[in-house]
Structures are given as C-alpha cells and as structure tokens.
N, C-alpha and C positions, 0 to 999 in steps of 0.2 A: 364205297369200295374202294382203295387206294392203290395207287397205281403198279407196286409190286406183288399186291392180290391179282388182279387184274391179269400182268405177265403170270403167273402160277396157273391160274385158268387156263390163259392162253396153251400153255405147254402141256395141260391136260389135253384140251380140244384140239389138240395137235397129234396125238398119239392116233386115235382114227386116223387122222387124214395120212399121215403117215404108212400106217397099216394098209390102206388102199393104195397108195404109191407103190408098196411092194409088191401087193398081191394083183394087181391088174395091169393087164399084162399092154400099156397102151405105150405109144414110143415115147421113148428117152423116163421111164418110169422109174426108172433104178435113180436117175438126176431128179426127177421131182422129187423122190424119197430124201434123198441128202440133203436138198435144199431144206425139207421140211423140219428134216431131223437137227439141221445147225442150226435153223430157226430156235428149234425148242432147245435145243443146248445153250444158245445164246441168254433164254430168257432165264434160264435156271444161274446164270452166272449176275444177272443185272436184276433180277428180283429181290435177291439175299443182299446185295449194295446198296441198291436206294434205297431199302427197308432201313439198314444201319445207317448210312451216312444223314439221312430225313427223319430217324426216328421214327420210321413208318410201321413198326413191328406190331404185328397181332395174333392174338392165340389160333387164328384164320389162319394165318402165313406160317407158323409155326408148325400147324396141323397139315393144312395143303403143298405147301413147299416140297418135302420129304415123299410126300404122296405122292406127287408127280413126279419127281425124282424116279421113284420105282417103277410105278407105271413104263414111263418111259425108256428105262433101260433093259425092261424085263420082253415088253414088248419088242423090242428092236434084237435081241438075243431069240425069242420065240419064232420070231420072222426069216431070220437070219438059220435056225436050228432046219426049219421047214423048206428050206431052198435049195434048188438041184446047184450042181455045179455052175459057177460063172465064170466066164474065163478060164476055165481047164481048171480052176484050185474049187473044192470042198469046203465050205466056210467051217471051221474047226470048232463051230459051238453045238452041244450036243444035251442030253435030258442031264446028265450029270452038271454042265455048268450052269443050266438054271436053275436047277433042285437047289445046288448049293447056292447062289443068289438070293433065289426066293426065300431058302432058310433062314438065310439072314437076315433080312427084310421083314419077314413076320416074327424072328425073335427082338429084333429091335422095336419095331411097330408094337410089340408086345409090352417091353420093358416101357416105352412111352404110356402106355394105359398104364400100367403097373404104379408108376412113381407118379401119375397123373393125380394119383388119389390121393398121394400121401403131400400134392402139392409140388412136386419135384419137377422141375423140366427137365429132358433129356435134349442139351443143345447138339447140333451138331458140331463133332470135333475135328480134329485134324486131318485124323485117319480116314474119317466119314468122307470129309470133303476131298482128298485125297483119291479114295476109290471113285467115288462119283464122277470125278473129273478123271481118270484114268479111263476109266471104262466108257467113258462118253467120249472121248478121244479114239480111245480102239475102234470103238463104234463106228464112229467119222470114216478112220483110214480105210474099211472093209467095205462101206457104202462108197468112197471114194473110188474105192477098186470097182464094185459093182457098176457106179456110172462111164467110168472110162471104160468096161469093155461093152459099153453102146453105141461107144464112138471110133475107136480103133480095134480091129479083130485083135486079141492079145490073149497069147497062149500062157499062162502060169508058170512058172516054176517049180519044181519044189519049195524052193526060198523064200519064195513071196506067202505058201501055204506055211512054213515054219515061223515066219514073222506074223502072220495071223496068229497062229496056234501060240505063240510067247506073248505074244499082246495079249489075248484072249485069258491064258492063265496064268499073266500077271494080276490082270483083273480077278480073276478068281480068288488070288493069294491075296491082294488087299481085303476083297470083300469079307475074306475069313476073320485077319488080323482086323479091320476096325469092327467086325462083329464080338472077336473077343474081349478089343479094348471097351465097346460099351458092357461086354457083361460084367468085365471084372470090375467097371467103376458104378455099374445100379447093381450087384447081382444081394448087396444087402437089403435091397428093396422088397426082394422077391423070399415072400414068408414059405419056409417047410415044414410050419408043424402047422 
C-alpha cells in the first residue's frame, strides 16, 4: 500500500478518535478533537498532492479518498448538531444541514457507481474540492471556538453565532452547487428507460 493510500486510511481511522474526543468529557477534550480533526484534514490535502506528484494514483485511492472526506465531514457536523451550547453559542448545524450534505454525497457516490459500470471515472472537480476545503475550514473554525472555551471563560455574542451560521450555510451552498455540477456533467450516463 502506497503512502497516499495510507494517509487516506489514517483519515478514516481518525474519525472514531475524533468522535470519542468530542463525546468523552475528559479535560480539554474539545482541544483534542480539534487537533485530531486538523490532522485528518491535513491528510486530505497531502494524499492527493503526493499521489499526483509521484504518479501513485490507484483505484483504491479514487474510491477511498472521497469516502474518507464524506465520513469526516458528516461525522463532524453530526457531532456539532448533537452538542449543547458551547461558550454561550449554539452551533448552527441541524438535521437540514446534515440531510443536504448527506444527500449530495449519496448522489455523487451513486453517479460514481453508475459511471464506473461504463468505464468512466468521476474525478473530483474544482467545485467538489472547494466544497470540501471550505467545509473543513468551517468545521475547524467552530472546533477552534470550542477549544478556546476550555481555556478561557468566554460568552459568545450574536456576532459569533452569525459568523458560524454564514460559514455553515456557505458550506451548504457549495455542497449544492458542486452536486449540481456533478449531476449536470454525468447525467448522460443515467439511463431512464
């Protein structure tokens, strides 16, 4: 197994570690969750760059890399939706956000399966990469706030909530746009007769 694939597997393995850090109330558990999530996010940037630079692109990587991204992003948003207020701020993630993101991910995965039967690979496009990067940055910003609340007593203002709200919904908008771009580009492979 090559290095990019090992990094992808590491990202998948870090998801349950991240979830344990979020839910187990040990000292500075949000800080630990932030560090684990950040490490997982870094593997996302590294695995693709290394695979392309050294021509280490594999079928496993094409399958597992986007899967690892989906698992990480959905796990983080699911945990955030489940959390009580942190530093006086309710995290603006709910079932609507998770459903939209999950629906897009299932749709793109379905497209990949359909096109694979026809020998076509659905490569990650610029909109998909932008969506993933922006969503992970949004999640890091929220996790950073949660970590800060473990070190200092903060009382969030309405401004902090609205910053989070805007970041989350830009992530959702990018999710919808990227899903639409994939669907438009590969709809011809979906037989309706």
